[in-house]
VEXVO-45513 format. One record per atom (N, C-alpha, C): residue number from 1; z, x, y; residue in one letter. Coordinates in Angstrom, 3 decimals. Example, Ala and Ser with C-alpha at 12.3 -4.5 7.8 and 13.67 -1.06 7.14 Angstrom:
<sites>
@num:1	w:7.800	u:13.190	v:-5.690	residu:A .
@num:1	w:7.800	u:12.300	v:-4.500	residu:A .
@num:1	w:7.800	u:13.200	v:-3.300	residu:A .
@num:2	w:7.080	u:12.850	v:-2.250	residu:S .
@num:2	w:7.140	u:13.670	v:-1.060	residu:S .
@num:2	w:7.870	u:12.900	v:0.030	residu:S .
</sites>
This chain:
<sites>
@num:1	w:95.488	u:90.852	v:86.444	residu:M .
@num:1	w:96.808	u:90.420	v:86.855	residu:M .
@num:1	w:96.928	u:90.663	v:88.362	residu:M .
@num:2	w:97.439	u:89.677	v:89.075	residu:R .
@num:2	w:97.657	u:89.803	v:90.517	residu:R .
@num:2	w:99.148	u:89.756	v:90.817	residu:R .
@num:3	w:99.566	u:90.605	v:91.748	residu:I .
@num:3	w:100.982	u:90.742	v:92.080	residu:I .
@num:3	w:101.141	u:90.694	v:93.594	residu:I .
@num:4	w:102.164	u:89.973	v:94.051	residu:R .
@num:4	w:102.510	u:89.993	v:95.478	residu:R .
@num:4	w:103.411	u:91.193	v:95.724	residu:R .
@num:5	w:103.092	u:91.948	v:96.789	residu:V .
@num:5	w:103.820	u:93.182	v:97.096	residu:V .
@num:5	w:104.237	u:93.165	v:98.559	residu:V .
@num:6	w:105.458	u:93.583	v:98.809	residu:R .
@num:6	w:105.950	u:93.795	v:100.174	residu:R .
@num:6	w:106.155	u:95.295	v:100.328	residu:R .
@num:7	w:105.381	u:95.923	v:101.196	residu:A .
@num:7	w:105.461	u:97.370	v:101.407	residu:A .
@num:7	w:106.403	u:97.680	v:102.557	residu:A .
@num:8	w:107.197	u:98.721	v:102.392	residu:Q .
@num:8	w:108.127	u:99.179	v:103.425	residu:Q .
@num:8	w:107.840	u:100.649	v:103.693	residu:Q .
@num:9	w:106.930	u:100.954	v:104.655	residu:P .
@num:9	w:106.621	u:102.360	v:104.944	residu:P .
@num:9	w:107.737	u:103.039	v:105.729	residu:P .
@num:10	w:107.658	u:104.341	v:105.802	residu:R .
@num:10	w:108.633	u:105.193	v:106.510	residu:R .
@num:10	w:110.054	u:105.014	v:105.985	residu:R .
@num:11	w:110.196	u:104.871	v:104.694	residu:S .
@num:11	w:111.514	u:104.752	v:104.077	residu:S .
@num:11	w:112.036	u:106.151	v:103.735	residu:S .
@num:12	w:113.334	u:106.262	v:103.508	residu:S .
@num:12	w:113.916	u:107.560	v:103.175	residu:S .
@num:12	w:113.648	u:107.957	v:101.722	residu:S .
@num:13	w:113.299	u:106.989	v:100.877	residu:Q .
@num:13	w:113.010	u:107.284	v:99.479	residu:Q .
@num:13	w:111.881	u:106.393	v:98.978	residu:Q .
@num:14	w:111.234	u:106.814	v:97.902	residu:Q .
@num:14	w:110.164	u:106.025	v:97.314	residu:Q .
@num:14	w:110.695	u:105.359	v:96.060	residu:Q .
@num:15	w:110.587	u:104.027	v:96.027	residu:K .
@num:15	w:111.023	u:103.298	v:94.841	residu:K .
@num:15	w:110.374	u:101.927	v:94.823	residu:K .
@num:16	w:110.400	u:101.301	v:93.647	residu:I .
@num:16	w:109.851	u:99.959	v:93.467	residu:I .
@num:16	w:110.956	u:99.074	v:92.930	residu:I .
@num:17	w:111.126	u:97.916	v:93.564	residu:I .
@num:17	w:112.108	u:96.934	v:93.116	residu:I .
@num:17	w:111.360	u:95.671	v:92.718	residu:I .
@num:18	w:111.601	u:95.196	v:91.500	residu:K .
@num:18	w:110.966	u:93.977	v:91.019	residu:K .
@num:18	w:111.882	u:92.797	v:91.316	residu:K .
@num:19	w:111.365	u:91.809	v:92.036	residu:N .
@num:19	w:112.132	u:90.619	v:92.384	residu:N .
@num:19	w:112.118	u:89.611	v:91.250	residu:N .
@num:20	w:112.989	u:88.619	v:91.319	residu:E .
@num:20	w:113.094	u:87.604	v:90.275	residu:E .
@num:20	w:111.825	u:86.781	v:90.128	residu:E .
@num:21	w:111.089	u:86.590	v:91.229	residu:D .
@num:21	w:109.872	u:85.779	v:91.163	residu:D .
@num:21	w:108.656	u:86.576	v:90.690	residu:D .
@num:22	w:108.831	u:87.841	v:90.324	residu:G .
@num:22	w:107.743	u:88.660	v:89.817	residu:G .
@num:22	w:107.070	u:89.516	v:90.872	residu:G .
@num:23	w:107.409	u:89.308	v:92.138	residu:S .
@num:23	w:106.833	u:90.132	v:93.199	residu:S .
@num:23	w:107.544	u:91.479	v:93.250	residu:S .
@num:24	w:106.948	u:92.416	v:93.973	residu:L .
@num:24	w:107.508	u:93.755	v:94.077	residu:L .
@num:24	w:107.829	u:94.087	v:95.523	residu:L .
@num:25	w:108.863	u:94.870	v:95.739	residu:K .
@num:25	w:109.144	u:95.466	v:97.035	residu:K .
@num:25	w:109.034	u:96.968	v:96.831	residu:K .
@num:26	w:108.137	u:97.586	v:97.582	residu:V .
@num:26	w:107.836	u:99.002	v:97.397	residu:V .
@num:26	w:108.227	u:99.762	v:98.656	residu:V .
@num:27	w:109.096	u:100.742	v:98.502	residu:Y .
@num:27	w:109.520	u:101.603	v:99.598	residu:Y .
@num:27	w:108.689	u:102.881	v:99.546	residu:Y .
@num:28	w:108.067	u:103.223	v:100.676	residu:L .
@num:28	w:107.188	u:104.385	v:100.760	residu:L .
@num:28	w:107.695	u:105.355	v:101.813	residu:L .
@num:29	w:107.584	u:106.648	v:101.547	residu:K .
@num:29	w:108.004	u:107.658	v:102.519	residu:K .
@num:29	w:106.960	u:107.869	v:103.610	residu:K .
@num:30	w:105.700	u:107.662	v:103.289	residu:V .
@num:30	w:104.622	u:107.963	v:104.239	residu:V .
@num:30	w:104.500	u:106.871	v:105.302	residu:V .
@num:31	w:103.907	u:107.238	v:106.422	residu:S .
@num:31	w:103.694	u:106.270	v:107.501	residu:S .
@num:31	w:102.332	u:105.594	v:107.317	residu:S .
@num:32	w:102.161	u:104.406	v:107.862	residu:P .
@num:32	w:100.910	u:103.667	v:107.667	residu:P .
@num:32	w:99.807	u:104.105	v:108.632	residu:P .
@num:33	w:99.421	u:105.358	v:108.564	residu:V .
@num:33	w:98.382	u:105.894	v:109.439	residu:V .
@num:33	w:97.181	u:106.274	v:108.585	residu:V .
@num:34	w:96.011	u:105.802	v:108.963	residu:A .
@num:34	w:94.736	u:106.127	v:108.303	residu:A .
@num:34	w:94.737	u:105.765	v:106.824	residu:A .
@num:35	w:95.465	u:104.721	v:106.438	residu:G .
@num:35	w:95.455	u:104.241	v:105.059	residu:G .
@num:35	w:96.265	u:105.066	v:104.076	residu:G .
@num:36	w:97.073	u:106.012	v:104.573	residu:R .
@num:36	w:97.857	u:106.845	v:103.656	residu:R .
@num:36	w:98.884	u:106.034	v:102.883	residu:R .
@num:37	w:99.508	u:105.065	v:103.531	residu:A .
@num:37	w:100.524	u:104.253	v:102.854	residu:A .
@num:37	w:99.882	u:103.402	v:101.751	residu:A .
@num:38	w:98.691	u:102.881	v:101.994	residu:N .
@num:38	w:98.010	u:102.086	v:100.968	residu:N .
@num:38	w:97.645	u:102.933	v:99.755	residu:N .
@num:39	w:97.198	u:104.161	v:99.988	residu:K .
@num:39	w:96.872	u:105.056	v:98.874	residu:K .
@num:39	w:98.112	u:105.374	v:98.059	residu:K .
@num:40	w:99.205	u:105.655	v:98.741	residu:E .
@num:40	w:100.463	u:105.960	v:98.053	residu:E .
@num:40	w:100.984	u:104.729	v:97.307	residu:E .
@num:41	w:100.816	u:103.561	v:97.900	residu:L .
@num:41	w:101.225	u:102.311	v:97.260	residu:L .
@num:41	w:100.473	u:102.109	v:95.951	residu:L .
@num:42	w:99.163	u:102.288	v:95.969	residu:C .
@num:42	w:98.358	u:102.130	v:94.755	residu:C .
@num:42	w:98.771	u:103.149	v:93.692	residu:C .
@num:43	w:99.067	u:104.366	v:94.126	residu:K .
@num:43	w:99.496	u:105.404	v:93.186	residu:K .
@num:43	w:100.824	u:105.037	v:92.518	residu:K .
@num:44	w:101.793	u:104.575	v:93.305	residu:L .
@num:44	w:103.096	u:104.200	v:92.748	residu:L .
@num:44	w:102.998	u:103.005	v:91.803	residu:L .
@num:45	w:102.193	u:102.021	v:92.173	residu:I .
@num:45	w:102.044	u:100.844	v:91.310	residu:I .
@num:45	w:101.348	u:101.227	v:90.004	residu:I .
@num:46	w:100.371	u:102.126	v:90.069	residu:A .
@num:46	w:99.702	u:102.592	v:88.857	residu:A .
@num:46	w:100.691	u:103.299	v:87.931	residu:A .
@num:47	w:101.575	u:104.109	v:88.494	residu:E .
@num:47	w:102.599	u:104.787	v:87.691	residu:E .
@num:47	w:103.598	u:103.790	v:87.116	residu:E .
@num:48	w:103.970	u:102.771	v:87.905	residu:F .
@num:48	w:104.949	u:101.768	v:87.482	residu:F .
@num:48	w:104.431	u:100.959	v:86.283	residu:F .
@num:49	w:103.151	u:100.571	v:86.336	residu:Y .
@num:49	w:102.560	u:99.772	v:85.259	residu:Y .
@num:49	w:101.835	u:100.619	v:84.218	residu:Y .
@num:50	w:101.842	u:101.953	v:84.386	residu:K .
@num:50	w:101.229	u:102.891	v:83.448	residu:K .
@num:50	w:99.746	u:102.602	v:83.238	residu:K .
@num:51	w:99.029	u:102.505	v:84.371	residu:V .
@num:51	w:97.577	u:102.344	v:84.355	residu:V .
@num:51	w:96.969	u:103.417	v:85.255	residu:V .
@num:52	w:95.656	u:103.521	v:85.228	residu:K .
@num:52	w:94.967	u:104.480	v:86.094	residu:K .
@num:52	w:94.986	u:103.994	v:87.529	residu:K .
@num:53	w:94.920	u:104.936	v:88.473	residu:K .
@num:53	w:94.879	u:104.566	v:89.898	residu:K .
@num:53	w:93.668	u:103.715	v:90.218	residu:K .
@num:54	w:92.568	u:103.957	v:89.542	residu:S .
@num:54	w:91.344	u:103.196	v:89.810	residu:S .
@num:54	w:91.450	u:101.740	v:89.352	residu:S .
@num:55	w:92.447	u:101.410	v:88.540	residu:A .
@num:55	w:92.635	u:100.039	v:88.070	residu:A .
@num:55	w:93.427	u:99.197	v:89.067	residu:A .
@num:56	w:93.967	u:99.818	v:90.121	residu:V .
@num:56	w:94.792	u:99.123	v:91.113	residu:V .
@num:56	w:93.990	u:98.953	v:92.394	residu:V .
@num:57	w:93.839	u:97.698	v:92.845	residu:K .
@num:57	w:93.081	u:97.419	v:94.062	residu:K .
@num:57	w:93.872	u:96.477	v:94.961	residu:K .
@num:58	w:93.771	u:96.694	v:96.260	residu:I .
@num:58	w:94.381	u:95.795	v:97.236	residu:I .
@num:58	w:93.375	u:94.682	v:97.511	residu:I .
@num:59	w:93.751	u:93.439	v:97.201	residu:I .
@num:59	w:92.858	u:92.300	v:97.401	residu:I .
@num:59	w:92.976	u:91.780	v:98.828	residu:I .
@num:60	w:94.192	u:91.498	v:99.273	residu:T .
@num:60	w:94.414	u:91.039	v:100.642	residu:T .
@num:60	w:95.581	u:91.804	v:101.251	residu:T .
@num:61	w:95.597	u:91.881	v:102.582	residu:G .
@num:61	w:96.715	u:92.490	v:103.290	residu:G .
@num:61	w:96.596	u:93.975	v:103.490	residu:G .
@num:62	w:95.381	u:94.481	v:103.643	residu:Y .
@num:62	w:95.202	u:95.919	v:103.794	residu:Y .
@num:62	w:95.955	u:96.469	v:105.006	residu:Y .
@num:63	w:96.044	u:95.692	v:106.084	residu:T .
@num:63	w:96.753	u:96.152	v:107.281	residu:T .
@num:63	w:98.107	u:95.466	v:107.463	residu:T .
@num:64	w:98.554	u:94.739	v:106.463	residu:S .
@num:64	w:99.810	u:94.003	v:106.537	residu:S .
@num:64	w:100.822	u:94.604	v:105.568	residu:S .
@num:65	w:102.095	u:94.285	v:105.773	residu:R .
@num:65	w:103.118	u:94.703	v:104.809	residu:R .
@num:65	w:103.088	u:93.841	v:103.555	residu:R .
@num:66	w:102.663	u:92.598	v:103.696	residu:N .
@num:66	w:102.549	u:91.689	v:102.567	residu:N .
@num:66	w:101.150	u:91.797	v:101.991	residu:N .
@num:67	w:101.068	u:92.145	v:100.720	residu:K .
@num:67	w:99.776	u:92.398	v:100.091	residu:K .
@num:67	w:99.680	u:91.678	v:98.746	residu:K .
@num:68	w:98.462	u:91.478	v:98.311	residu:I .
@num:68	w:98.209	u:91.014	v:96.954	residu:I .
@num:68	w:97.419	u:92.122	v:96.278	residu:I .
@num:69	w:97.966	u:92.605	v:95.173	residu:I .
@num:69	w:97.384	u:93.723	v:94.427	residu:I .
@num:69	w:96.836	u:93.183	v:93.119	residu:I .
@num:70	w:95.663	u:93.666	v:92.725	residu:E .
@num:70	w:95.086	u:93.289	v:91.440	residu:E .
@num:70	w:95.074	u:94.505	v:90.536	residu:E .
@num:71	w:95.544	u:94.311	v:89.319	residu:I .
@num:71	w:95.527	u:95.370	v:88.312	residu:I .
@num:71	w:94.600	u:94.914	v:87.213	residu:I .
@num:72	w:93.528	u:95.716	v:86.992	residu:S .
@num:72	w:92.558	u:95.340	v:85.952	residu:S .
@num:72	w:92.759	u:96.154	v:84.692	residu:S .
</sites>
């Protein structure tokens, strides 16, 4: 399954909002330095869909706010 994600780093709270079109908006507390925000993003999405962290991969947009995530 592939999902479009819009990441919002340096937010005051961590949460996931599901949009009507099936995409997600993810608010992260961490800053996007040295890939920390991407790691936290994968962790939150794994918890949201109740899968292992290793099942969540960033396909495109590693350095962008707009990403495509694959859950296997």
